[in-house]
C-alpha positions in Angstrom: 111.2 153.7 59.1 110.5 152.4 62.7 106.9 153.6 62.4 106.5 152.0 59.1 107.9 148.7 60.4 105.7 148.9 63.4 102.5 149.4 61.1 103.6 146.5 59.0 103.9 144.2 62.0 100.7 145.4 63.6 98.7 145.1 60.4 99.9 141.4 60.0 98.9 140.6 63.5 95.4 142.0 63.1 95.1 140.3 59.7 95.7 137.1 61.2 93.2 137.6 64.0 90.6 138.8 61.7 91.1 135.9 59.3 90.8 133.4 62.3 87.7 135.0 63.5 86.1 135.0 60.1 86.9 131.4 59.8 84.5 130.5 62.4 87.0 128.3 64.2 86.7 127.9 67.9 89.5 126.6 70.2 89.4 122.8 70.7 87.9 121.5 73.9 90.6 120.6 76.5 89.9 118.6 79.7 92.3 116.9 82.1 91.4 114.0 84.5 93.6 112.6 87.2 93.1 108.8 87.4 93.9 106.5 90.3 96.3 103.9 89.1 97.2 102.4 92.3 99.4 103.1 95.4 102.7 102.1 97.0 103.7 101.6 100.6 107.3 102.5 101.0 108.7 101.4 104.3 112.2 102.4 103.4 112.1 106.0 101.8 115.9 105.7 101.2 114.9 103.7 98.2 114.7 107.3 96.7 117.7 108.7 98.1 121.4 107.8 97.3 122.5 110.0 100.0 120.3 108.3 102.7 118.3 111.5 103.4 115.3 109.6 104.7 116.6 107.0 107.3 113.9 105.6 109.3 111.0 107.3 107.3 108.2 105.7 105.3 105.4 107.0 103.0 102.4 106.0 101.1 102.8 107.1 97.5 100.3 107.3 94.9 100.5 106.0 91.3 98.5 108.5 89.2 97.8 108.6 85.5 96.1 111.2 83.4 93.5 111.4 80.8 93.5 114.3 78.4 90.9 115.3 76.0 92.0 117.3 73.0 89.1 118.0 70.8 87.7 114.7 69.9 91.0 112.9 70.8 91.8 111.1 73.9 95.3 110.6 75.3 96.6 108.7 78.3 99.7 109.7 80.1 101.1 106.8 82.0 99.1 103.7 82.7 99.9 102.9 86.4 100.1 99.4 88.0 99.1 96.2 86.6 95.3 95.3 87.1 96.6 92.1 88.4 97.6 94.0 91.6 93.8 95.0 92.4 93.1 94.0 95.9 96.5 93.0 96.9 97.1 94.0 100.4 100.4 96.0 101.2 103.2 95.0 103.3 104.3 96.8 106.4 107.7 95.4 106.3 108.8 95.1 102.5 110.8 98.0 101.4 108.1 98.8 98.9 104.8 97.1 98.1 102.0 98.0 95.5 98.3 97.7 95.3 95.5 98.8 93.0 91.9 99.6 94.0 90.3 100.3 90.7 91.4 100.1 86.9 91.7 102.6 84.2 88.9 101.0 82.2 86.6 101.0 85.2 87.2 104.7 85.8 86.8 105.5 82.0 83.4 104.0 82.1 82.1 106.5 84.7 82.8 109.2 82.3 81.5 107.3 79.1 84.8 106.9 77.6 85.5 103.5 75.9 88.9 101.9 75.8 88.9 102.0 72.1 88.5 105.8 72.2 92.0 106.1 73.5 94.3 107.0 70.4 97.5 108.0 72.2 99.3 106.6 75.3 102.3 108.7 76.3 104.6 106.9 78.8 106.9 109.0 81.0 109.4 106.0 81.3 109.4 102.2 81.3 108.9 101.4 85.0 106.2 98.8 86.0 104.2 101.4 87.8 103.9 103.5 84.7 103.2 100.8 82.0 101.1 98.3 83.9 97.6 98.8 82.1 98.8 99.9 78.7 97.7 96.5 77.2 94.0 97.6 77.7 94.4 100.0 74.9 96.0 98.0 72.0 94.8 100.4 69.3 96.5 103.4 70.7 99.8 104.8 69.3 102.6 104.5 72.1 104.7 107.6 72.6 107.9 106.9 74.7 111.3 108.5 74.9 114.0 107.2 72.5 116.5 105.9 75.1 113.6 103.9 76.8 112.3 102.6 73.4 115.8 101.2 72.5 116.2 99.9 75.9 112.8 97.9 75.6 113.6 96.9 72.0 117.1 95.5 72.7 117.4 91.7 73.0 117.9 91.1 75.8 116.2 94.4 77.1 118.7 96.9 78.6 118.9 99.0 81.7 116.4 96.9 83.7 113.7 97.6 81.3 110.6 95.0 81.0 108.8 95.1 77.8 106.3 92.6 79.0 103.4 95.3 79.8 104.1 96.9 76.5 104.4 93.7 74.3 101.6 94.9 71.9 104.2 97.8 70.9 107.3 95.6 71.2 106.7 92.7 68.9 103.1 92.7 68.9 102.4 94.9 65.8 101.3 98.0 67.8 102.2 101.5 66.5 104.9 103.3 68.5 107.2 106.3 68.3 110.5 106.8 69.9 110.4 110.3 71.0 113.7 112.5 70.5 113.9 115.5 72.7 110.7 117.5 73.3 107.6 116.6 71.4 104.6 118.8 70.8 102.2 115.9 70.7 99.2 117.7 68.9 101.2 120.3 66.9 99.6 123.4 68.6 101.6 123.6 71.9 98.8 122.4 74.1 100.5 119.1 75.2 104.2 118.6 75.2 106.4 115.7 76.2 109.5 117.3 78.0 112.9 115.4 77.7 114.3 114.7 81.1 116.7 111.8 81.0 118.4 110.4 84.0 115.8 108.4 85.9 115.7 106.3 82.8 117.6 106.8 79.5 114.4 108.3 77.8 112.4 109.8 80.7 109.9 112.6 80.0 107.6 114.9 81.9 104.4 116.3 80.4 103.4 119.9 80.0 99.7 120.5 79.4 98.2 123.8 78.5 94.7 124.1 79.9 92.2 127.0 78.9 91.3 127.8 82.4 93.7 126.1 84.8 96.7 127.2 82.8 100.0 125.3 82.5 100.2 121.9 84.4 103.4 120.1 84.6 103.3 116.4 85.2 106.5 115.2 86.6 106.8 111.7 85.5 109.5 110.4 87.8 111.7 113.3 88.0 110.8 113.5 91.6 108.7 111.0 93.8 107.7 113.5 96.6 108.1 117.0 97.6 110.8 116.4 100.1 113.1 114.8 97.4 112.4 117.7 95.0 113.4 120.2 97.8 116.7 118.1 98.3 117.4 117.7 94.5 117.4 114.0 95.6 118.3 111.0 93.3 117.2 107.5 93.8 120.0 104.9 93.7 118.3 102.9 91.0 118.4 105.9 88.5 120.1 105.3 85.2 122.3 108.3 85.4 123.0 110.6 88.4 124.4 113.3 86.5 121.6 113.4 83.9 119.0 113.3 86.7 120.5 116.4 88.3 120.7 118.2 85.1 117.0 117.3 84.4 116.0 118.3 87.9 117.5 121.8 87.3 115.6 122.0 83.9 112.4 120.9 85.4 112.5 123.4 88.4 113.6 126.2 86.0 110.9 125.4 83.4 108.3 125.2 86.3 109.3 128.7 87.6 109.6 130.4 84.3 106.3 129.3 83.1 104.5 129.4 86.5 103.0 125.9 85.8 101.0 124.1 88.3 103.4 121.4 89.4 102.2 117.7 90.0 104.6 115.2 91.4 102.7 112.1 90.1 103.7 109.9 93.1 102.8 112.5 95.9 99.2 112.5 97.2 99.6 116.1 98.3 100.4 117.2 94.8 97.9 115.1 92.8 95.2 116.7 95.0 95.8 120.0 93.3 93.7 118.7 90.6 89.9 117.9 90.7 88.9 114.6 92.1 87.8 112.1 89.6 85.3 112.2 87.9 85.5 116.1 87.8 88.1 117.3 85.4 90.4 120.4 85.1 89.6 122.6 82.2 
């Protein structure tokens, strides 16, 4: 009986393999570019610790975004700081100040991708340093967590959410989706939004499966830098401390179990794990 069952399963698997080969289909091309979407000088690092773990410390954080090519489809993950911050000097005294040296559109031009080619924008959460340049891609469908979508849609907006950078999708006729739980963006397991509420009500990370690089886990703002990940730290401005801690546990276990390459999106040391633009991970 066991042998018959084994032969049945093996035959089914082999039939699928042969059928796929006979179809002439080839795997879709996948590429992942990291984009420069700004920087922030943080002169009081305790902004990111409600237990004051970083008293007297400062750090220059990156604001990174990501372009994903899935076959003939282009997706942006986060859209960084506003283009209005281009060339703005940073402060050595303010708790946090932000600047931008180049825009997403300027970087896309270097790899011959026109703004209208972007058909999907995935936003990890509604904070200004992740939504700033979304308006440059009005034709794209916006994917954002349900909790964030509800906060942005409310009148007035809830939980400190500012819909202004996303006005195309909140009152301007753009197409958006309030993502519930995890979302397999393309339906083939290659790009998955990972539900990690706490930083904001609908915060998500992104898990990308690359043919050569393997799994890449983009953090959103689950952590802002390595030391805060190591301490399981929680910024004082997070939406929910308990949800943040639960999501940190999920993120760390997911990374360990999948052996994914973890990219903390604000940590310059982590984003350096991926090729320098215009090179792409494959």
